[in-house]
C-alpha positions in Angstrom: 126.4 112.1 76.4 129.9 111.1 77.4 129.2 112.2 81.0 126.5 113.7 83.2 127.2 115.9 86.2 123.9 115.4 88.0 121.1 112.9 87.4 117.9 113.6 89.3 115.3 110.8 89.4 111.7 111.1 90.5 109.7 108.2 88.9 107.1 107.4 91.5 108.3 104.0 92.6 110.3 102.9 89.6 113.5 104.4 90.9 115.2 101.2 91.8 114.3 99.5 88.5 115.9 102.5 86.7 119.0 102.5 88.9 119.4 98.8 88.4 119.3 99.1 84.7 121.7 102.0 84.8 124.1 99.9 86.9 123.7 96.7 84.8 124.4 98.6 81.6 127.5 100.3 83.1 126.1 103.8 82.4 126.2 104.7 86.1 129.9 105.2 85.5 129.2 108.2 83.3 127.2 110.0 86.0 129.0 112.0 88.7 126.1 112.4 91.1 122.8 110.6 91.3 119.9 112.0 93.3 116.5 110.3 93.6 113.3 110.2 95.6 112.8 107.0 97.5 109.1 105.9 97.4 109.5 103.1 99.9 106.7 104.3 102.1 104.3 103.9 99.1 105.7 100.6 97.7 105.0 97.7 100.0 105.9 94.8 97.8 108.7 92.4 98.6 110.0 92.7 95.0 110.5 96.5 95.5 112.5 95.9 98.8 114.6 93.1 97.2 115.5 95.4 94.3 116.2 98.3 96.6 118.7 96.2 98.7 120.3 94.9 95.5 120.8 98.4 94.1 122.2 99.7 97.3 124.6 96.8 97.5 125.7 97.1 93.9 126.3 100.9 94.0 128.1 100.5 97.4 130.4 97.8 96.0 131.1 100.1 93.0 131.9 102.9 95.4 129.2 105.0 93.8 127.4 107.3 96.2 123.6 107.6 95.9 121.8 110.6 97.3 118.1 110.2 98.1 115.3 112.0 99.9 
């Protein structure tokens, strides 16, 4: 696809890995709105939290809004 209007992600704890890969590949630029479920309450590893903060920082610096529930 050249562009996607809405991308909804619910991958039970792998959301930040997916969002990181999307960002690193540059494909996030093709998506207008990204909605995802944050499973932080279920994921207690420091790796998960580090990746979460990296993703939030990357998307923020790219001025790309993330919507999560």
